[in-house]
C-alpha positions, 0 to 999 in steps of 0.5 A: 879947814884947820885943827886950830882956830883962825881969825875970820877975814871980817874980824881981822885987825892990825897985823892979821888984817894987813897979812890977809890984805897983802895975800888977797891982793897978790893971789886974788883970794885969801889962801887957807895957809894964810888963815892958818898963820893968823894966830902968829902973823909975825911968824908968817912975816918972818917965813915970807922974808926967809923964803923970799930971800932963798927964792931971790937967789935961785933960778925960779925953775930950779927953786920950783923943782927942788921944792916939788921934790921936797914936797913929794917927800914931805907928802905935802899936797898943799905945797905940791899943788901950789908949786906944781901949778907954778911949774905947769904955768911957766916950765912944764906941760901937764905930762912933764909935770906928772912925770916929774912928780911920779919919778923925776928920774924917768921924766926926761929932765936935764941931768942937773935937774935930776941931781937938784931934785935928788939932793932936795929929797935927801935933805928931807929924808935924812940930811945926815945922809948927804955926802960930799959926793952929792955936792960934787955931783952938782958941782960937776954940772956947773953949780957953785957952792952958793947954788948948792946951798940954795937947793939945801935952803929951799928944801930945808925951808919947805920942811918948816912950811909944809910940816906946819900946814900939815900938823895944823890940818890945813887943806889945799885951797879948793881952786886946785880941784880945777886942775886936770884930774890925773895931774891933780891926783898926782900932786895930791900926795897927802891931805885932800883938797878942801871942798870949798 
């Protein structure tokens, strides 16, 4: 499940036990990513606070599209599957999501969505390549400077979380095996899904 030792659920105490309980209650199971942070529950708490603050300022659909674009570039199966599942549940049908993962320019998304995903990808690929023209493009669709910063923050924060999981060898939860096979394959952009 990970390259490093983690605390088992039955041995968890103190902050680790609290972290496990919170995520188990919120998600209905204990995710592999939560276990991965068991050696550093304080870092996980800080991540949740940071990501929560970023997400709270954004339209959920925009946040998920920006995150999906970032995860695709990061080759993070875990995050692509997780955020793809949110998009599937709330905003896109399976064909639309598969198209957005494969090529968001040809997915029939609104031009503002394409521009948001383009910026998120650019942040991941090479943040120094972002130009004022990229920012102006989003302004032309009515995004404020704060909205644009939110897209940058979502992509930047995703770099931390996705790279941490992948560097530790954390596999996406086995529950993602239940997705439609074509969609599951499209969202599995890096590490394979856990067997159990």
